[in-house]
N, C-alpha and C positions, 0 to 999 in steps of 0.2 A: 593767214595767221596760223602758226603751228599750234596744234592741239596737244595738250599735255595728257598723256595716257593716265587713266585712273589707277590709283594704287592697287597693287595685287592683294587679294584677301589672304590673310595669314591662316594657314591650315596646319592642324596637328598631324603628325605622321600616324597612320592607323596602327593600332596594336595588333599583333598577330593573333589570329583565332586559335584557341586551344582545342585539342582533340576532345576535351570534355564538353564543349558546346558553349562555353562562355568566352569572354574576351580576355585572354591572358590570365585566367583564374589560377592555373597551376603556378605560373610565374609570380602572380600576386601573393599566393599563399607562401611560396618559398621566400618571397621578399619580407613577409611578416616574420617568419621564423628565423630567417638569416638575412637581416638588413645589410645594405652595402657597408663595407668596412668592418662588419662584426667578425670577431675571431671565431674560427671554426672550432668545434669541440675537439678535445684531444682524442686522437684515434688510437685504439689499442690494436690487438690482433684482430684479423678478419673474423667477423661474426657470421656464423652459418644460421640463416633464418629457418625456423621450423617450416616444413612443407616444401612446396616447389611450384614451378610455373605450370599452368594449365592453359589450354586454348579453348576459348568459348566462341559463341556465335558472333560476338562483337570484339573479339581480339583476345590477347593474353591477359591472364590475371593470376594472382598468387593464392594458393589454397593448401591447407593442411588437413589431412583426414586421420582421425583416430577411431579405432574400434575397441570398445570396452565390453567384455562379456557381461551378461545380465547378472551373473553371480558375484560380480565385483561389488565390494562394500565401500560405499562412499560414506565415511564415518561409520555409523552403526546401521546403515540402511542399504540393502541390496538394491541395485538399480532396477532389477526386474520387479521390485515391489510395486512400482508405479504402473507396470504393465498388468499386474494381477489385481491391484486394488480397485474396487468400483469407485468411480469419481463423479458419476452423474448427480449424486445427492449434494454435491457442492454448488449446484446451480443457484440456490437461493443466496448463499453467502457470497457467491461471485456476482450476484445481481444480473444474471443472464440465463433465462430459461433454456436457451439453446444448449447450454452445457450439459443438460440431462442426457443428451445423446453422445457424450464424449466417448471417444475410442482412442486408447493410447497408441494403437498401431496406425492411426490416421492423424497423429499430432506431431508437430515440429516444435521443439523447444528452442528459444533463441534469446540472445543477449548481445548488446553492442558496446563497443568502446568508441567514443567520439572525441572530436577535437575541442569540444566545449560542452558545458552543462546548460548552455543557453539554447535558444531555438533558432529557427530560420534556416533557409537553404545554405547559408554560409557555414553551417556546422557540418563537417565531414564525418561520415561513419568510416573510420579507418580499419576497424576489425569487427567482423560479425561472426558469432558462433551459432551454428544450427545443429541440433541433435535430434535423432529419431530412432525408434526401435525397428530393427531389420534383421531377420534371419538369426535370432538368438543373440544379437548384440545390440548395444547402444552405439550408434555411429555419430560422430561429431565431425563436422566440417567447419573450418575456420577460414574465412575469406579475409585476406589482408591487403590493404591498399599499399603495395610495395612502392608504387609510383603513382603520383596523382593522375597522370594521363590514363591509367588503367581503370579509373573509376567506372566508366560506362560498361566495360566488360564485366567488372566485378558485380555491379548492380544487376546486370542482365542475368548473370549466373545465379545470383541469389533469388531473383524473381522467378526464374524457371524452376529452381529447387522448391520454393514455397508453393508454387502452383500445384504441386503434387499432393498437397495435404488439405485436410478439412478443418483442422483445429490448430490454433496458434497458442503457445504457452510461453509466458514471460513473467518477469517480476518488475512491476511498474512499467511494463511495456506500453500499456495504453496511454500513459501520461508522458512517456519520454521516448523509448526506443522506436516504436512504430512510427510516431510522427516525424522523428529525425530521418528515418529510412525513407518514408514517403516524400519528405521534402526533397531529398536528393534525387529520387526517381522522378519527381515532378520537374525538377530542374533540367533533367535530361529528356524530358517529354516521354517518359516511359509509362505505360499503363500497368499499374501495380497489380500483382496477382496474389496478394496476401490472403490467407484463409479468412473467411467471413467471421468465424467464431473465435474470439480471442479470450482465453482464460488467463486473467491477470492474477497471479498468485499473491501480489501485494494486497489486493482487495480481499482475497480469501484470508490471508494471514491476519490482516487488521480486524476483520469481522470475527475471527475465532479467538485471537490471542491478545487483543487490545487490553492492556492492563496487566498482562502476565509477565512481560519482560520490559526492560527499560525503553525499548523502541521496537519498531516493526521493520527493521532493515533486513535484507536478504542474509547478510552474514550473521545477524543475531539469530535468526531461525536456523541457520546452518550450525551455529554453535550450540544452541539450546535444544533443538529437536533432532537434528541429524547427527549431532555430536562429531562434527568434522572440524579438525584444526588445520588451517592452511600452513604448509611449510614454506617459510621464506617468501611470503606473499608480497607482491608489489601492490601497494594501495591503489584503488581505482583512481583516486585524485591525482596520482602521479603518472597515469597512463598517457594522457595527452602530451605531457612534456617529453615522455619517452619517444612518442611518435615524431614530435617536432625535432628532437635530436636525430632521429633516423633520417628525416628529410635533409638535415644539415650534414649527414654523413656518418653519424655515430649511432649504430644499431645495437649497441651493447645491451640495452634493456628490453629490446623487443621480445626475446624469448620469454622473459618474465611476464610481459603483457599477454602473450599467448597462454601461459599457464594460468594467469589470473582469470582470463576469459574462460578457459577450459573448466576451471573449478566452478565458476558461475553456472555454466551449462550443466555440469554434473549435479550441482545442488538442486536444480529445478525439478527433475523427476523425483529426487529423494525427498524434497520438501513437499511435493504434491502427494506422495504416498503417506507422509506423516499427517498432512492436513486432512486427507480423506479418512484416515483411521480415527483421528481425534473427533472429526465431525460425526462419524458413524457410531462411535462408542466413547463419548467424552468421559475423561477421568479428572482432568484439571478443573478445579472449581471456577476459574475464570472462563474457561471454554464453555462450561455449563451455563454460566451467567450470560455470556454473550449469545449463546444459542437460544437462551430464553428470550432475549430481545428480538432475535430473528423470528422466532415463532410468534411472539406477541405482535410484531409489525405485520405479520401475515394473517393475523386474526385467529390463530390457533391457541386459544387461551389455555386449554387443558395441557397441551404440550409445553407451553411456556411456564405454567405453574410447576410442572414436573421438573423442568430444568432449573428454575429458580430455587425450588425446594432442595434439590440435590446439591446445589452450589453453596447453601447457607453454612453448613458445618465447616467446610474448608475456608470460606471467607471469614467466618467468625474466629477460627483458630489463628489466622494471621492478621486479624483486624485490618482486612484488605480495604483499600479505598472504595472498591465497588460495593461493599456491604450496604451502606445507606441507600444507594439507588435500588439494589435488589430487594431490600426490605420494603421500600415504597411501592415498587412495581408489583411485588407479590401480594402486598396488602390490598392493592387495587383489584387484582385478579380474584383474590379470595372474596372480596366484597361483591364483585360481579357474580360470582358463583353462589352467593347467598350465605357464605361462611363468615358471618359478621364477627363472631367471637374470635376466630382465628385472625381475621384482619386486624381487629383491635389489639390483639397480643403482639402482632408484628409492628404496629404503629407505636405501641408503648416502648418497644425496643429501639425503634428508629429515632424517636424524638430526643433521646439523650445522646445520640451519636453526632460527632462533628463531621461535616459542617451542619450546624443547626438549620432547620427549615421550618417555614410556616405551615405548609400544607399538611404534614402529619398531625400537628396540633389541632388544626381546624377540623380535620377528619375525625380525630378522637372526640373533640367537643360535640360534633354532630352525632357520633355514635352514642355517647353518654346521654345526650339530650333526647334524641328521637328513637333510639333502639331499646335502651334499657330504662329510660326515664330517671336516670340518676342526675338530677339537676345540680347538686353540689359538686359532683365530679366534673360535670360539664363546665360549671363556673370556674373551678380551679384550673382546668385545662385552658380555658379562654384567658384567664388572668395570666397564666404562665406565658401564653403566646404574646400577649400585649407587653408584658415585661421584657421579653426577649427582643421584641421589635424596638421598644423605646431605648433600651440599653445598647443596642447595636450588636447583640449576640447573633441575631439573624441578619446576615449580610445581604442586603438587596439595595437597589437604587432608590432614590428619593420618591419617585412616582409609585413604585411598587409598595414601598413602606406606607405611604399615605393611603393607598388602596386597601392594604391589609388592615391598617388601623381602623379605617371606616367600617370594614366588615366585622372586625372583632368587637369594636365598640357597640355596633348594632346588636351583636349576639349577647354581649354583657348586659346591655339594657333590657333585652327581652328576658334573659335568665333571671335577673334581679326582680323584675316585675312578677314573674311566675312564682319565684320563691316567696315574695311578699304576699302574693295572693293565697299561697298555701300556708302562710303563717310560719315559714321556716326562716330562722335567722341566718344571716350570712354576713361574714366580715367584709369590709371594704379594704382590701390590701392597700398599703401605702403606694401612692403614685398612680393608682388606677381609678 
């Protein structure tokens, strides 16, 4: 009897291996940005890309080198200021004690442009700018992913460059730029050689200037502190689309991406110089207040009191939102130092500032009852606290309100008993 041969298994044709190490990743990315049947963007005149081709250990890549003299002013700041300004005292606001040993001549400043603001190995770093001080100049190299297949060579060149430095400086690089770069290096099985000490100026800027400006973005510090205005800047949000156009054959916006990235790199040493100066000799009341919090967190009460006190006049003049918190913190530190009269004076000012809070009133009631023995004043303060809780002027959740009410009712009962024992009349305010 004839045997019927078994059906042949259906197999898919193998996708070609890409030089980048994945299975067709370059073609896949091109397919995303230029799907089959999609119209190519209109081409204008041939665009000359900034920079040129270079040969590395793992093949060709594209790089642009710019040398800027240290006397060059980026806005109002000489680039050389970051080389001269002591930076080690930023270690606490940077939350990294290793920054105490910072040396500008051993630091590389970097910023990336990526295909997405998301994470994961699928996000390409298509432009990386790196800047450092060298022989009286600030040198900037910009590594561009001219072709997807050049990514291993580009990453290897960046890795070799970074290996020569001890400090990395970025703006939000710890949260975004470095992880994206490491993702791509890991994808290509590269052992990253990034400097171990990473000074993230975003953390420094937030620690010093939180509350001074509408936000703590790099371009906000660039505008407010460095005083630099970007000419015809391509917004960072448009850079990925410009790169996708490049992959589809239209490179017309790529020179503007290079300039955007170059300004980011030049702003980093300028902002670092400004941050270092403000931290060493603070003048802005918000910086003084924020430094007070840094000192207080480190247990340096005397330094914290000095910063908070120096900030008060400026905060009062502008009725700044930080004023209530500074008054509360300073009152606490004065009480710890045994300066109870000064603490009470600050609490009296704080209790009438919005947003109203329970703690200043409770602390005042304690002061009047236990420190000066003024029971009527203590009673009035406790009554005021209860009234504000009941009427909702003090905005807290239900559980906190109930807890505060129990505490203040306990105090009111004790004060009335003491006043009755002393034969002192006291009114019972309505609703209490």
